[in-house]
N, C-alpha and C positions, 0 to 999 in steps of 0.2 A: 446539446450543450446545456439546455436548461436542467436536464436530469443530473448531469455532473455537477452543476452548481448547487442543486438541492443536496446532493450527496456530500458535497464539500461542506455546506452549512450544517449538515447533520454530523459530520466528522468534527467540526468545531465545537458543537454542543457536547458531543460524546467525549471529547478530550477532557471536558470538565468533570465528567463522571467517573473517570478512572481508566486504567489501562485496558481492561476487557471490553468495556463498551466502545472505547476508541478503536481497539483492535478489530472489533466487529464492523465498525464504520469504515475502516480502511479496506477490510476484506470486500464489503459490499461495493465500495467505490471501484476498486480494481476489477472485480468480477464484472461489473457493469461496463467498464471500459472495454473489456474483452468482448462482451455480448454486442455492445454497440458498434464495434468495429467489424461485425459481421462473422466473428468467430464463435461458432455455436458449441464447439468441443470444449475449449478451455473452461468456460463457466461450469460445464458438467463435471469436469475433472476437479475443479476448485470446490464445488459442492460435495463431491464424493470424499474429499480429503479436507473438509472444512475444519475439523478439530486441529489438524496439523497446521493448516493455513492460519487459523486464529492464534495458535501458539507462536507461530513465526511472527505475526504482526505484534503480539504482546511483547516479544523479546526485542523486536525492532524498535518499538516505542521505548522500551526500558533503556536501550543502548543510546538512542539519539535524542530522547526527550520529546514531550508533546510539541513544544514550540517549533523545533526543527522539523518534525514530521509534518506539521501543518504548513510550514514554509515550503517544503518540497512538494506537498500536494498542491499548494496554490501554484507553484511554478509548473508543475505537471499539467494542471488544468489550463493555465495560460498558454502553454505550448499547444495543447489540443484546440483551444479556441482560435489561435492564430494559424492553425493548419500545419504546424511544424511537428509532424509525427516523428521525424528522425530525432529532433531535439528531446521530445518526450521519452523516446526509447533510450537515448543516451542518459538522460537524468535517472530513469529507472535503474539502468544498469550500473551507473556510478554508485547509487544508493545500495544496490545489492552487493557490489564488490566491497564497499566500505563496511557493510554489515558483516560480510564474511571475514574480512581482515580483523575486525574487532572482535568477532566471536572466536577466532582462532586462539586468542589469549584466554578466553573464559571457558572454552570447552563446550559451549552450547553447540550443537551440530556435530560433535565428535561422535563417531560410531564405534570406536574401540574402547 
């Protein structure tokens, strides 16, 4: 948990530096969550596709804004701290679904 708190603080600082540093901080945070959960495969996949992951997080930040992203990250961290993994997963999925809904209008993620 100390590691996640440190990564959260780094995300707060990175948010002040712009979208790309903040995207990198969000990427590191979520990759670390996967690793600390005992999942050794997902962090490897994330590393292999880091340019795509970073672009995803940059777009996520652009759509939701820094403050909203930090608020969701704080809530996610709080869920982990309280041992509520189900709520953390639900929060992540809600954010991903909302991102998908909003990007349908903008064409980001469109493949044709």
